[in-house]
N, C-alpha and C positions, 0 to 999 in steps of 0.2 A: 861713243855710245856703247860699243862692245865692251869696253872696260867697265863702264857703269853697270851694264847688265851683268857682268861677272861678279861685281861686288854685291849687287842685290841678290844674286843667286846664292852667294856664300852666306849672306846674312840669313836668308830664309832657311837654308839647311841647318845652320847652327841653332836657330830659334826652334825649329822642329825637334831637334835632338834634345834640347833642354826640356821642352814640354813633354816628350815621351818619357824622359827620366823621372819627372816629378809625378806622373800618374801611374807608375809601375805597380805600387801597392794596391790600388783600386782595381786594376785589371787582372790581378792574380799572378802576374809575372813577378818572381822574387818575393812572393807574399809570405807574411808571417802568420796568416790566419790559421787557427787550429782546425783540426779535422775531428768532428764528433762521431762517436760510436756508442751504441747501447745494446745490451743483451739482457735477458731475463731468465731466471731459473725455471720458469714455466710460463707458457703462453695461453693455456686453457685451464681455468680454475673455476671454483664454485663461489657463489656469493658468500662473503665472510672470510674467504681465504686471503692469505698474505703472499705477495710476490716480491722477490728480491731482484733489484735492478743493479746493473754494473756498467759503468761508463769508463772504466779504467783503461780500456783500449783506445780511448781518444788520444790524439797526438797534437803536439804543437811544434812547429819548426824552430830549431835553435836560432837565436838564443832565448826564445820566449818559453814560458811554462804556463800550464793550465792551473789556475788558482781558484776557480769557482765553477760550480755546477748548479744550474737552475733547473729543477725538475717540475714538469707540469703534468699533473694527472687528470686534468680536465675539470670542468665545472668550477673553475676558480681555485682549485686545490693545488697549490704550489709549495715547493720546499727548496731551500738553498743549502748546499753543503760545500765543504772545502775538500772533501774526498769524493772519489767517483763511485760510491756505492750508497744505496738507500733501499727503502722498502715501502710498500703501500698495501693497505688492506682494502679490498673492493667490497662495497656494500650494495652496489647496484648491478643488475644484470645487463648484458649487452657487450658490444665491441668498444673497447676503450683505447684510444691512441695516447700513449705515454711518450712525452717528448723531453729530451734533455738538451739544454743549451750550455755549451762549455765556453768559458771566457779565459783568455790568457792575461798575462800581467800587463799587456798594453791595451786591454779593453776590447780586443777583437774577439769575435765569437763565431760559433758554428752550431748547427742543430742536427739532431738525429732523433728518430722516433721508432717505436715498436708498437704493434697492436696486440692487446690482451683480450681474449674472449672470456667473459664472465658468465658462467652457466647459471641460470635461475633454478631454484629448487622446485620440485613438483608441487602442484596444487592439489590439496585434499578436498574432496566433496564427499561428505558423510551423511548418509541417511540412516536415522536411528529412531525407533519408536519413542513416544513420550513416556510410556510405562509398559510394564509387562507383569503378569502374575507369577508367583513362584511356581516352579516346575512347568513353565510354559515356554515354548520356543520363541525367541526373538531373533530377527534377522537384522544385522548391522551391515550396511552396504556402502562400500567405497569404490564401486566399479566405475563411477563417473570421474574419478580423479584423473589428472592428466599432467603431462610434462609440456611446458611452454614451447620448448624447442622441438616437440614432436617425438621425442625419444621414448623408449620402452621404460616401464616402471615396474617395481616389485613392491610387495606388501609384506609387512611384518606386524602381527597382532600380538599384544599381551592382553589377554581377555579378563584378567583379574589382578588389579594392583595390590590387592590384599593377600595374595597367595603367591608364594615362591615356587612355581611349578618345576623349575630346573634345579632347585636346591642349592643355588650358589650363594644364598644369603641376601640377594637383592631381588625383591619381588617386582621391580619395574623393568627388568630386561629380559623377560621370558619370551620365547618364540613359540606361541601356542598355535599359530596358524599362519598361512601365507597366501590364502585365496583372496580375491578382490572383495568377496562378501562372506560373512561368517554367521553361523547360527549358534546362539548361546542359550543355556538353560541354567537358572540359578535356583537352588533349593531353599535359600533363606531370603527373607525380605530385607529391604534396605536400599541405599544408594550405592550401586555397584559402579566401579570405575575401571577403565582400561586405557591402553595406549595403542595408537596406530602410527607406524612409521612407514612412509613411502619413499622409495629410493629410485632415482633415475639412472640412466645408463652412464652418466658421468660421475656417479657416486654422491650426488647432492641429495640431501634428505630433508623431509618435512615431517615433523612429529606433532600429533594432536592427541590430547587427553580427552576421552569421551566419558559420559556418565549415563547410566540407565537406572531409572527408578523401578525397583522390584517391589510390588505390593503384595500383601498377604491375601489369603482367600477367606471366604465366609463359609462356615459349616454349621449345619443343624445337628444337634446332639439329642438322641433318644435312647433310653436304656430299655432293653428288651429282656424280660424275665424268661428263664428256661429252667426246667427240672431235668437233671441228669440222673438216670436210674441205672444202677449196676446190681447184678445178682450173680454171685459166685458160689458154686457148689463144689465141695471137695471132701477129702478124708484126711485126717491127721492122726498119726499114731501117738500113743502116750510118750511124753518126754520130748516130742518134736514140735516144730512150729511151721506154719505156712505164712509167707510174706507176700503181700500184694501192694504194688506201687501204682499210684494214680496221679494225674496232673489235671485236676478239675478246674483250676483257676487260670489256665492258659487263655489269655484274651478275654478275661471276664473278672467280675468282682463277686467273690463268694459271700453269700448272705447267711446261709444256714446249711447244716448237715444233720442227717438222721441215719444212723446205722444200727442194724440189729443182727446179731449172730444167733442162729437157732440150731440146736443140736438135734440130730435124729433120735427118736425114742428107742430105748433098749426094750425090745419086746419080750425077751425071755427073763423070767424072774431071776435066773442065775446070773444075769448081767446087771441086776440092780445093785446099789442105788445108781442114780444118774451120774454121768461123768462131769468132771469139773474142767472148764476151759476158760481161758482169759482172752478178751478182745482188747487190743491196744492200737492206738493211733498216734502218729508223731508227724509234726510239720516242722522240719528243721529250720527253715527260713523264718518262721514265725516264733520259734522257741516254745512251742506248745505241744504237749502230749497228754494222753489220758488213757487209763486202763480200767477195765471193769470185768468181774468174773461172772460166769453164768450162774443163774439161779432158777429154781423151779417153784413157781407160785403155788401149785398144787400138783398132785400126782397125775392129774389128767392132762396136764400141759407139758409141752416140751421145755427143756431148759433154754434160757435165752440170756443174752447180755446186750445192752444198748448204750450207745453213745450219741447224745444229742446236744447240739449247740446252735442257738439262734443269735441274731443281731451281731454277726461276726464283723460286719463293717457298716458304716452309716449309709442310709438310703440317699442316693444322689438325686439332684434335680434332673428333670428331663424335659425335653421339648424347648430348648433354647438355642440361640446362635452364638458362635464364638469365632473370633478372627485368629487365623493360624496360617503357617506356611504350607501345611499339608494335612491330609486326613490322618496319616500315620502319626504325626506329631500330636494331634489332638487325642488320639486313642492312647498313646503312651503317657500323655499328661494325665488323663483320666484314671488309667490303671495304676499309675504311680503316685497318686495323690496322697500326701502324708496323712496317716491315720486311717487309710482305707486299703491297706495292702495285706491285711491278714488273710492267711490261707494261700498265698502265692507259693509256687514251687511244688515239690513232691509231697504227696501224702503217702505215708508208709503205714499200712495196716498189717498187723501181726496177729495170727490166731495160734494160741499156745494150748496144747493138750497137757494140762497140768496133771490130772489124775483120771484114769479110766478104771472104775470099780467093776467087779472085785479083782484083786490081784492074787487070789487063792487059786492055785493050779488045780485043775480037774483032769485027771488022767494025764498029768504032765503038761497040760496046755492051759494058757491064760484065756478064759472065755471072753474077755473084753480088753483087747489090745489097743483099741482106738475108737474113733467115732466119725461118722459122716456129719457134715454140717452145711449150713446155707448162710451166706452173708449177703444182706441186702443193704445197699448204700444209696441214699438220695441226697443230691446236692441241689440247693436252690441258688442259682447264679443270675447275675445281671450282666448282659453283654451290651457294650456301647455300640450303637449304630450311628455312624457319622456320614452325612451326605452334604455335598457342596450346594450352596445356594447362590444365586446371582451370578453364575459363571457366564 
């Protein structure tokens, strides 16, 4: 019995040793299973960014080698490579577990993973009026914009895509303001466009193009008639001249001018006959000038010279409405209407003492060296009065 028991014990021990040897690979003892490792060049990125992954530090015990890498980026997005590097572009925000499974040439594998945080871009909430009139303030408000992760945000406004305010040749990258809300004023009507860029604390950006309709205003036009009266009294010596410059057409349309130069009477017979003067007017911008000499209709009257011109410009319509960006633009359009600009600019009046009779010296003196005179000028002008209606 004791011998039999010894044999049985020997068989049991040998059998156990064989079983232990056959399961050594599964238990990890003397295993050839690879050891997976994964790293990334960045673990916090923004939506749309690309991350490079590296599993080349994974190892396989000799004599096996790693010959396959299976990458799992989540949501069924997998990739298989024969080298231990790859990349992935993340299009959705959140925490993403990226896993690599490495296989050796015996089909054994191991897994390793890394978590990538994908930052979402900020959300823009923009409040903008449906329209605004020219030269009227409009508020564009983005203060309700936010970052999904609760971070701080910055604002960058380009207030006019049609104007390059920083002069770099690109009108779409100007930094005109950085407040959450901005006030804008446009002097011309039309569809104005701008860009708002919101940046969060991780550098993620959201850009939105906005549009604002700028409408013109309505104005009533009435022409008001005025008479401008000038009277100048002076004295001019023989051979000399007196120049007077006026600007009667500033802000108006000149319709008529009447000017009369009157010489003072020579009371002493020794100073007779009456002196000869010339009255001249010149309007350089209109290319018009006229000269006339004084005459005496009879000996009881003073010598005079007159320049008169009517219908200098066409009579405009009055009492109508017009659409425009501003009252100033309406006035400029009316005053610069083709065919109605005569008389604009300087008027140059010249009084010339041609001859003061007599020139015969009496006791060594010329009894008539010059003459007093009076110049009366009247302009009839029309002034455009423009008032806004329906504001």
